[in-house]
N, C-alpha and C positions, 0 to 999 in steps of 0.2 A: 529465575528472575533476580529477586531479591539479592540471594547466595551469589550469582553472579557479578548485580552491581556492586557487593561488597568486595568481591576480588578486584574488581576494576579499579576499585577507590585505592587498594592498596598497592595496587600495579602504579597508578598514577604517581604517589608518593614517590613511590621504589624507581621509577625511571626519571621523575626530575630530580629527587635527594640524593640518590644513591645510583643511579645508571645501573642497575642489576642486572635489567635486558644486556646483554651481550652486545657489544660494538658492532652499530652500523646493521643491525636484522632488516634481511628484506622481505615483504609481504608480498605475494604476487596474487592476483585476481584473473582467473581465466574465465572470459565470459563467452557464454553459447551467443546470445543476442542475435535471435533469430527472428528476422523483417515479418514472416508468415506467421508469428505465434501471436493471439488474439488475445494474449492478457500479458501485458509487459507495465512497466518493466520485471524483466525478471530478478536483476539487480540493480539496486540504485547505488551507480559506482561513487557518484559525486558524495553521497551519504558513505557511504565505505572509507572511502580515502580519509573524509573529515574524522572521522571516527578513529581509526587508525593513527594520524596524527595528533588528535587531542590525547589519547592514551600512551601514546608511546613517543615520544621526542624524537629518538633516535632512530624510527624504523623511517625506512625508506620504502613508498608503495609502487610499486608497477601494475596498473589493468592493460591484457589484451582482449582486444575482440574479436571473436573467431567469423563473427556475420553469420552465424547457421554455418559454418564448412568443419566438419569434424576433421579432417588434413590439415585445415588449417590451425585448429586448435589442438594437436598432438606438435605440428613445429611451433607454437608459441611455448607448448609447454618443453620443450626440447634447450628454445629457448633461454627460457625463465631459469631451469635446472642449471643450465650453463652459465649464467649470469649469477649463481650462488644463490638461489632463493632459499629461504630457511621455512616458510610455510606457503603454502598453497591453498586458497578459495578455490574451488571449480564448479563452475554451472557446465554441467556437460552439454555437447549438444549431441552426442549419444553414447549411452552409457557403456554399450561393449568396447569403445576404443577408450575411455576414460578411465576404464579396470586396470588399464595397462601402467598408469599413471600412482597406484596403488599397491600397499602391500612388496616394498622392493628391499627388503631386508634391513638391516642394522641401521643402513646409510640413509634410509629412505627419507623422505623429504614429507611431514605431517601433512593430511591433506583434509581439509574441511569443505565436503560437497555441499552444494547450495540447490536449493530448488527439487533436483532431482537424487534421489541416494544411488551414490556409487558404491557398491558391497566391497568392502575393505577398506572403505575410508576411514578416516580416525572419529570424525563427527559430520555430523548433518546438521543442517539448519535447513526446515521445509516446515510443509504446511502439514494439518493434522490429516486431510483427505485432499483424494485427488481434485485436481480443479478441473472441470468438464464445461465448458463451455455452452451457453444457452442456444443452441442452434435455432431456437426458431425467434431470436430477436436478430436485429440489425447487428452485424459485424462492426464491431470497435476494436481498434489498435492499441489503445492505451487508456488508463483511468479516466483519463480527463475527457476524451470521445465519448467515451461510454456515459459519465456523467451528464455530458451536454446533452446526451440522447432522453436520457432519466429528465432531463428540465422539461425538455421540450415533449414528452410524451411518446418519444418513437418507441421506448422501451421502459416497462413495466418497473423493471430493478438492473441490477449491475452486480457480479463479484467482483469484489474487493480483495486482492492480495497484499497483506502489509511487506511490500518489500524493502520498502524506507527501513520498517524495524527487524526485519531478518537481516537488512545487510550489515545495520549496524550488530548485530547479536552474532554475526559471522566474523567481522572485527574484532569483537571483544574476545572470542575464543581463541581466532587467528595469537591476537597480543597476549593472551594468559599462555598460550602452546609456548610461546617463545619465552614466556619468564619464566616458564619450571611451573607455574601454579596448577595448583588442582582445581579443575572446574566443575561445579557441582550444579545439582538442578535439571540436568538430562537424561532424557527416559530411554529406554533400549527400544531400537527399532533393527531388526533382523541381525543383530550383533554389534550395530553403531549408537554410539551415544548420540543422542539427536534431540535438538531442541524445536517442538512442533508448534506451528502460531496457528491461529484459526483464521479461514477465510469466512468473510463476514458479506450474506446478502446484501445491497444498500438499495433504499426504496427512495422515492423523493424527500420524504420527512427527516431521512438521516443524513441526506448526503452534506448537510454544513455540519454537523456534529461528528460525523465519521472523516469524510475524506477531507474537507476543510479541517476539521480540527486535528487530524494528525498529520496534516500538512502534505496530505499527497496532492493536493489541487489548494488554489488560492482560489477566493471566492472573487477577485478579479477574472483570473482564467476562467472559470463555470459561467460570471456571468456579463459577458461581452461579447458584444456583436449580435448574434442571432437572438441570441439564449436570453440580454437585457432585458427587454419587454415583458418575457415570463417571468424574471426574478423578481423584477417590480412585484408584478401582479400575485405572488403565489408568498412575498415577503422576505426572501432572500435578500435584498437590500432596499 
């Protein structure tokens, strides 16, 4: 991480002062965004866009949402390539379908796989271990919903996937690739240079330090409406 940060600091000066990133490169994010998934968001699109724009003033960012449809994602990939995408961050709906986007020869567009490893991708940003939802607990579609259930006692704990940090790192890798910089600090996972993040089990005592502290939710979101009184009782507000 320290090495990657140093590279990006150099890149920031490079893009602002000398324009070393080639003219008007396009960074594309192809998101799965399956609404049925219980651990969301897979990609923090807002954080991804903001990070690219902060480190590459010349870059154009395009985000496509497949809404869980592999065929739609394939069509979006074709559209992105037709529009001269220079690097693609791919959160695959289906790995088998996504493999068609990588390994295309000398003229291939670099692909940064996100969340799920795609064999043949140039890079991967994901988690160090598979994320298995706790089927014994109430279903929650987001960190916020799960955290509020922990506050009310409906569940003992929740799993936190650091989507914002992962999305920012995918943006960092994409910008580094565009600048032709060597990105260090990756580890090998099935032949793909990878940045693997830890999934954290978060309990009541950790909600403010982990989720609020990392910006996954705000204290106001956590402690409003039906959870307000409980938050007061346990000293969150």
